MMTF fields as JSON, N, C-alpha, C and O atoms, coordinates in Angstrom:
{
  "mmtfVersion": "1.0.0",
  "mmtfProducer": "UNKNOWN",
  "numBonds": 251,
  "numAtoms": 252,
  "numGroups": 63,
  "numChains": 1,
  "numModels": 1,
  "chainsPerModel": [1],
  "groupsPerChain": [63],
  "chainIdList": ["A"],
  "bondAtomList": [4, 2, 8, 6, 12, 10, 16, 14, 20, 18, 24, 22, 28, 26, 32, 30, 36, 34, 40, 38, 44, 42, 48, 46, 52, 50, 56, 54, 60, 58, 64, 62, 68, 66, 72, 70, 76, 74, 80, 78, 84, 82, 88, 86, 92, 90, 96, 94, 100, 98, 104, 102, 108, 106, 112, 110, 116, 114, 120, 118, 124, 122, 128, 126, 132, 130, 136, 134, 140, 138, 144, 142, 148, 146, 152, 150, 156, 154, 160, 158, 164, 162, 168, 166, 172, 170, 176, 174, 180, 178, 184, 182, 188, 186, 192, 190, 196, 194, 200, 198, 204, 202, 208, 206, 212, 210, 216, 214, 220, 218, 224, 222, 228, 226, 232, 230, 236, 234, 240, 238, 244, 242, 248, 246],
  "bondOrderList": [1, 1, 1, 1, 1, 1, 1, 1, 1, 1, 1, 1, 1, 1, 1, 1, 1, 1, 1, 1, 1, 1, 1, 1, 1, 1, 1, 1, 1, 1, 1, 1, 1, 1, 1, 1, 1, 1, 1, 1, 1, 1, 1, 1, 1, 1, 1, 1, 1, 1, 1, 1, 1, 1, 1, 1, 1, 1, 1, 1, 1, 1],
  "groupList": [{"groupName": "MET", "atomNameList": ["N", "CA", "C", "O"], "elementList": ["N", "C", "C", "O"], "formalChargeList": [0, 0, 0, 0], "bondAtomList": [1, 0, 2, 1, 3, 2], "bondOrderList": [1, 1, 2], "singleLetterCode": "M", "chemCompType": "L-PEPTIDE LINKING"}, {"groupName": "GLU", "atomNameList": ["N", "CA", "C", "O"], "elementList": ["N", "C", "C", "O"], "formalChargeList": [0, 0, 0, 0], "bondAtomList": [1, 0, 2, 1, 3, 2], "bondOrderList": [1, 1, 2], "singleLetterCode": "E", "chemCompType": "L-PEPTIDE LINKING"}, {"groupName": "SER", "atomNameList": ["N", "CA", "C", "O"], "elementList": ["N", "C", "C", "O"], "formalChargeList": [0, 0, 0, 0], "bondAtomList": [1, 0, 2, 1, 3, 2], "bondOrderList": [1, 1, 2], "singleLetterCode": "S", "chemCompType": "L-PEPTIDE LINKING"}, {"groupName": "HIS", "atomNameList": ["N", "CA", "C", "O"], "elementList": ["N", "C", "C", "O"], "formalChargeList": [0, 0, 0, 0], "bondAtomList": [1, 0, 2, 1, 3, 2], "bondOrderList": [1, 1, 2], "singleLetterCode": "H", "chemCompType": "L-PEPTIDE LINKING"}, {"groupName": "VAL", "atomNameList": ["N", "CA", "C", "O"], "elementList": ["N", "C", "C", "O"], "formalChargeList": [0, 0, 0, 0], "bondAtomList": [1, 0, 2, 1, 3, 2], "bondOrderList": [1, 1, 2], "singleLetterCode": "V", "chemCompType": "L-PEPTIDE LINKING"}, {"groupName": "LYS", "atomNameList": ["N", "CA", "C", "O"], "elementList": ["N", "C", "C", "O"], "formalChargeList": [0, 0, 0, 0], "bondAtomList": [1, 0, 2, 1, 3, 2], "bondOrderList": [1, 1, 2], "singleLetterCode": "K", "chemCompType": "L-PEPTIDE LINKING"}, {"groupName": "ARG", "atomNameList": ["N", "CA", "C", "O"], "elementList": ["N", "C", "C", "O"], "formalChargeList": [0, 0, 0, 0], "bondAtomList": [1, 0, 2, 1, 3, 2], "bondOrderList": [1, 1, 2], "singleLetterCode": "R", "chemCompType": "L-PEPTIDE LINKING"}, {"groupName": "ASP", "atomNameList": ["N", "CA", "C", "O"], "elementList": ["N", "C", "C", "O"], "formalChargeList": [0, 0, 0, 0], "bondAtomList": [1, 0, 2, 1, 3, 2], "bondOrderList": [1, 1, 2], "singleLetterCode": "D", "chemCompType": "L-PEPTIDE LINKING"}, {"groupName": "ALA", "atomNameList": ["N", "CA", "C", "O"], "elementList": ["N", "C", "C", "O"], "formalChargeList": [0, 0, 0, 0], "bondAtomList": [1, 0, 2, 1, 3, 2], "bondOrderList": [1, 1, 2], "singleLetterCode": "A", "chemCompType": "L-PEPTIDE LINKING"}, {"groupName": "GLY", "atomNameList": ["N", "CA", "C", "O"], "elementList": ["N", "C", "C", "O"], "formalChargeList": [0, 0, 0, 0], "bondAtomList": [1, 0, 2, 1, 3, 2], "bondOrderList": [1, 1, 2], "singleLetterCode": "G", "chemCompType": "PEPTIDE LINKING"}, {"groupName": "LEU", "atomNameList": ["N", "CA", "C", "O"], "elementList": ["N", "C", "C", "O"], "formalChargeList": [0, 0, 0, 0], "bondAtomList": [1, 0, 2, 1, 3, 2], "bondOrderList": [1, 1, 2], "singleLetterCode": "L", "chemCompType": "L-PEPTIDE LINKING"}, {"groupName": "CYS", "atomNameList": ["N", "CA", "C", "O"], "elementList": ["N", "C", "C", "O"], "formalChargeList": [0, 0, 0, 0], "bondAtomList": [1, 0, 2, 1, 3, 2], "bondOrderList": [1, 1, 2], "singleLetterCode": "C", "chemCompType": "L-PEPTIDE LINKING"}, {"groupName": "GLN", "atomNameList": ["N", "CA", "C", "O"], "elementList": ["N", "C", "C", "O"], "formalChargeList": [0, 0, 0, 0], "bondAtomList": [1, 0, 2, 1, 3, 2], "bondOrderList": [1, 1, 2], "singleLetterCode": "Q", "chemCompType": "L-PEPTIDE LINKING"}, {"groupName": "THR", "atomNameList": ["N", "CA", "C", "O"], "elementList": ["N", "C", "C", "O"], "formalChargeList": [0, 0, 0, 0], "bondAtomList": [1, 0, 2, 1, 3, 2], "bondOrderList": [1, 1, 2], "singleLetterCode": "T", "chemCompType": "L-PEPTIDE LINKING"}, {"groupName": "PHE", "atomNameList": ["N", "CA", "C", "O"], "elementList": ["N", "C", "C", "O"], "formalChargeList": [0, 0, 0, 0], "bondAtomList": [1, 0, 2, 1, 3, 2], "bondOrderList": [1, 1, 2], "singleLetterCode": "F", "chemCompType": "L-PEPTIDE LINKING"}, {"groupName": "PRO", "atomNameList": ["N", "CA", "C", "O"], "elementList": ["N", "C", "C", "O"], "formalChargeList": [0, 0, 0, 0], "bondAtomList": [1, 0, 2, 1, 3, 2], "bondOrderList": [1, 1, 2], "singleLetterCode": "P", "chemCompType": "L-PEPTIDE LINKING"}, {"groupName": "TYR", "atomNameList": ["N", "CA", "C", "O"], "elementList": ["N", "C", "C", "O"], "formalChargeList": [0, 0, 0, 0], "bondAtomList": [1, 0, 2, 1, 3, 2], "bondOrderList": [1, 1, 2], "singleLetterCode": "Y", "chemCompType": "L-PEPTIDE LINKING"}],
  "groupTypeList": [0, 1, 2, 3, 4, 5, 6, 6, 7, 8, 9, 10, 11, 12, 3, 11, 8, 3, 9, 6, 13, 10, 4, 2, 5, 6, 9, 12, 3, 14, 12, 10, 11, 12, 6, 8, 5, 10, 7, 15, 6, 16, 2, 8, 16, 15, 15, 10, 15, 4, 10, 7, 11, 15, 9, 3, 1, 1, 15, 9, 12, 15, 7],
  "groupIdList": [1, 2, 3, 4, 5, 6, 7, 8, 9, 10, 11, 12, 13, 14, 15, 16, 17, 18, 19, 20, 21, 22, 23, 24, 25, 26, 27, 28, 29, 30, 31, 32, 33, 34, 35, 36, 37, 38, 39, 40, 41, 42, 43, 44, 45, 46, 47, 48, 49, 50, 51, 52, 53, 54, 55, 56, 57, 58, 59, 60, 61, 62, 63],
  "secStructList": [7, 7, 7, 7, 7, 7, 7, 7, 7, 7, 5, 4, 4, 4, 4, 7, 6, 6, 3, 3, 3, 3, 3, 7, 6, 6, 1, 7, 3, 3, 3, 3, 3, 4, 4, 4, 4, 6, 7, 6, 6, 1, 7, 1, 1, 7, 7, 1, 1, 5, 7, 7, 7, 6, 6, 7, 7, 7, 6, 6, 7, 7, 7],
  "xCoordList": [-13.091, -11.684, -11.099, -11.705, -9.923, -9.273, -8.588, -7.882, -8.794, -8.181, -7.124, -7.391, -5.95, -4.9, -3.95, -3.868, -3.241, -2.289, -0.896, -0.505, -0.159, 1.213, 2.129, 2.169, 2.867, 3.77, 5.076, 5.568, 5.617, 6.902, 8.0, 7.895, 9.034, 10.149, 10.839, 11.236, 10.977, 11.601, 13.079, 13.74, 13.607, 15.013, 15.328, 14.608, 16.415, 16.856, 15.818, 15.74, 15.038, 14.053, 13.019, 12.506, 12.727, 11.732, 12.155, 11.314, 13.472, 13.98, 14.855, 15.769, 14.573, 15.37, 14.616, 13.399, 15.36, 14.759, 14.176, 13.319, 14.629, 14.182, 13.121, 12.597, 12.807, 11.831, 10.419, 10.21, 9.46, 8.048, 7.263, 7.48, 6.361, 5.498, 4.216, 3.544, 3.878, 2.647, 1.726, 2.182, 0.435, -0.543, -1.511, -2.108, -1.661, -2.56, -4.015, -4.293, -4.918, -6.346, -6.706, -7.697, -5.901, -6.133, -5.469, -5.579, -4.779, -4.149, -2.721, -2.141, -2.148, -0.766, 0.176, -0.088, 1.275, 2.26, 3.451, 3.95, 3.902, 5.053, 6.002, 5.569, 7.286, 8.285, 8.862, 9.456, 8.695, 9.191, 10.48, 10.547, 11.508, 12.763, 12.728, 12.75, 12.673, 12.585, 13.913, 13.947, 14.999, 16.292, 16.241, 16.964, 15.404, 15.312, 14.83, 15.073, 14.165, 13.693, 14.846, 14.727, 15.966, 17.095, 18.348, 19.263, 18.4, 19.606, 19.247, 18.613, 19.645, 19.271, 19.917, 19.56, 20.861, 21.466, 20.493, 20.721, 19.419, 18.46, 17.182, 16.711, 16.633, 15.36, 14.221, 14.272, 13.199, 12.055, 11.362, 10.921, 11.265, 10.641, 11.632, 11.545, 12.568, 13.617, 13.077, 12.078, 13.748, 13.362, 13.63, 14.682, 12.695, 12.795, 13.167, 12.838, 13.83, 14.309, 15.63, 16.449, 15.828, 17.072, 18.001, 17.701, 19.13, 20.055, 21.301, 22.01, 21.57, 22.736, 22.374, 21.899, 22.598, 22.274, 23.203, 23.214, 23.986, 24.897, 24.169, 24.762, 22.909, 22.155, 21.302, 20.58, 21.384, 20.556, 20.942, 22.121, 19.937, 20.134, 19.024, 17.849, 19.4, 18.401, 17.671, 18.28, 16.377, 15.647, 16.365, 16.804, 16.474, 17.101, 18.578, 19.171, 19.208, 20.614, 20.752, 19.884, 21.815, 22.023, 22.357, 22.955, 21.965, 22.248, 23.711, 24.112],
  "yCoordList": [-12.275, -11.996, -11.329, -10.422, -11.779, -11.243, -9.924, -9.829, -8.904, -7.598, -7.361, -7.537, -6.971, -6.641, -5.624, -5.486, -4.923, -3.918, -4.525, -5.032, -4.477, -4.964, -3.789, -2.815, -3.881, -2.806, -2.904, -3.995, -1.765, -1.681, -2.024, -1.672, -2.698, -3.05, -1.769, -0.937, -1.616, -0.423, -0.634, 0.276, -1.803, -2.075, -2.084, -2.687, -1.407, -1.394, -0.79, -1.174, 0.137, 0.826, -0.138, 0.1, -1.208, -2.159, -2.8, -3.2, -2.894, -3.587, -2.675, -3.141, -1.387, -0.417, 0.041, 0.225, 0.217, 0.688, 2.09, 2.482, 2.85, 4.235, 4.384, 5.479, 3.309, 3.356, 3.068, 2.198, 3.791, 3.58, 3.568, 4.417, 2.623, 2.578, 3.321, 3.018, 4.292, 5.061, 4.7, 4.484, 4.636, 4.313, 5.483, 5.912, 5.999, 7.131, 6.662, 5.463, 7.606, 7.282, 6.529, 5.801, 6.707, 6.02, 4.646, 3.934, 4.277, 2.973, 2.937, 1.86, 4.1, 4.152, 4.023, 4.562, 3.305, 3.093, 4.024, 4.165, 4.658, 5.538, 5.109, 4.689, 5.215, 4.864, 6.135, 6.939, 6.325, 7.508, 7.159, 6.162, 7.99, 7.829, 8.799, 10.015, 8.265, 9.12, 9.782, 10.7, 9.324, 9.998, 11.418, 12.297, 11.644, 12.954, 14.05, 15.231, 13.681, 14.683, 15.433, 16.623, 14.744, 15.344, 15.522, 16.244, 14.879, 14.913, 15.243, 14.432, 16.421, 16.85, 16.031, 16.199, 15.148, 14.299, 13.239, 12.647, 13.0, 11.97, 12.588, 13.611, 11.962, 12.397, 11.763, 10.573, 12.54, 11.992, 10.888, 9.892, 11.058, 10.067, 9.728, 10.284, 8.823, 8.525, 7.799, 7.085, 7.985, 7.222, 5.735, 5.365, 4.916, 3.479, 2.696, 3.118, 1.591, 0.98, 1.606, 2.009, 1.683, 2.166, 0.956, -0.001, 1.01, -0.122, 0.114, -0.83, 1.387, 1.729, 2.916, 3.939, 2.784, 3.883, 3.8, 2.79, 4.857, 4.828, 4.84, 4.497, 5.226, 5.294, 4.067, 4.021, 3.073, 1.871, 1.124, 0.876, 0.768, -0.037, -1.064, -0.739, -2.3, -3.339, -3.029, -2.497, -3.35, -3.129, -3.83, -4.974, -3.135, -3.702, -3.403, -3.691, -2.826, -2.448, -1.181, -0.309, -1.064, 0.191, 1.325, 1.095, 2.568, 3.741, 4.05, 5.005],
  "zCoordList": [-41.838, -42.065, -40.827, -40.256, -40.418, -39.236, -39.573, -40.577, -38.736, -38.958, -37.89, -36.702, -38.297, -37.348, -37.972, -39.192, -37.106, -37.557, -37.469, -36.417, -38.547, -38.542, -38.238, -38.989, -37.13, -36.743, -37.507, -37.797, -37.821, -38.486, -37.475, -36.3, -37.924, -37.051, -36.581, -37.397, -35.279, -34.714, -34.424, -33.925, -34.722, -34.471, -32.99, -32.195, -32.623, -31.229, -30.281, -29.115, -30.775, -29.924, -29.316, -28.222, -30.027, -29.532, -28.216, -27.412, -28.004, -26.827, -25.973, -25.293, -26.01, -25.265, -24.018, -24.039, -22.946, -21.698, -21.837, -21.045, -22.833, -23.017, -24.105, -24.313, -24.787, -25.873, -25.39, -24.544, -25.922, -25.61, -26.909, -27.774, -27.053, -28.22, -27.898, -26.912, -28.73, -28.577, -29.736, -30.859, -29.458, -30.486, -30.61, -29.623, -31.835, -32.065, -32.058, -32.039, -32.072, -32.127, -33.398, -33.437, -34.432, -35.712, -35.763, -36.762, -34.683, -34.629, -35.159, -35.297, -35.458, -35.927, -34.737, -33.663, -34.939, -33.884, -34.096, -35.212, -33.009, -33.031, -31.925, -30.853, -32.188, -31.187, -30.597, -31.316, -29.292, -28.58, -27.855, -27.137, -28.046, -27.318, -26.141, -26.331, -24.941, -23.764, -23.405, -22.586, -24.012, -23.805, -24.37, -23.9, -25.362, -26.011, -25.055, -25.304, -23.988, -23.02, -22.369, -22.075, -22.143, -21.431, -22.28, -21.886, -23.428, -24.249, -25.701, -26.376, -26.186, -27.541, -28.664, -29.83, -28.325, -29.356, -29.869, -30.924, -29.133, -29.505, -30.048, -29.551, -31.064, -31.642, -30.859, -30.545, -30.542, -29.802, -30.597, -30.022, -31.901, -32.781, -33.895, -34.989, -33.625, -34.6, -35.829, -35.744, -36.981, -38.162, -37.906, -37.383, -38.271, -37.991, -39.234, -40.343, -39.083, -37.842, -37.386, -38.212, -36.088, -35.51, -35.392, -34.677, -36.1, -36.119, -35.281, -34.932, -34.955, -34.151, -33.27, -33.764, -31.973, -31.046, -29.839, -29.135, -29.592, -28.452, -27.105, -26.083, -27.093, -25.844, -25.564, -24.568, -26.441, -26.265, -24.999, -24.745, -24.207, -23.0, -22.934, -23.11, -22.68, -22.462, -21.158, -20.229, -21.067, -19.823, -18.657, -18.783, -17.544, -16.359, -16.237, -15.197, -17.279, -17.2, -16.368, -16.428, -15.602, -14.862, -15.821, -16.872, -15.459, -16.3, -16.363, -17.028]
}
C-alpha cells in the first residue's frame, strides 16, 4: 500500500512570495508567512486556507 501525506490547501499562501512550507519531524506541514517578521498585521502561522490577504504577492513581483 502506498503511503503519502495529503497537505491541507493553504489558499493564497501556497503561491505567495512570502509563504514558506515547513515540515515537522512528524511530517506535519505548516505554512509560515515571512511578512510577520517585520509587520505585526500578519500572523506567522495563519489559519488555513487563506482566501484574502492584502500582502499576497506572486513570486517574482516587485515589492
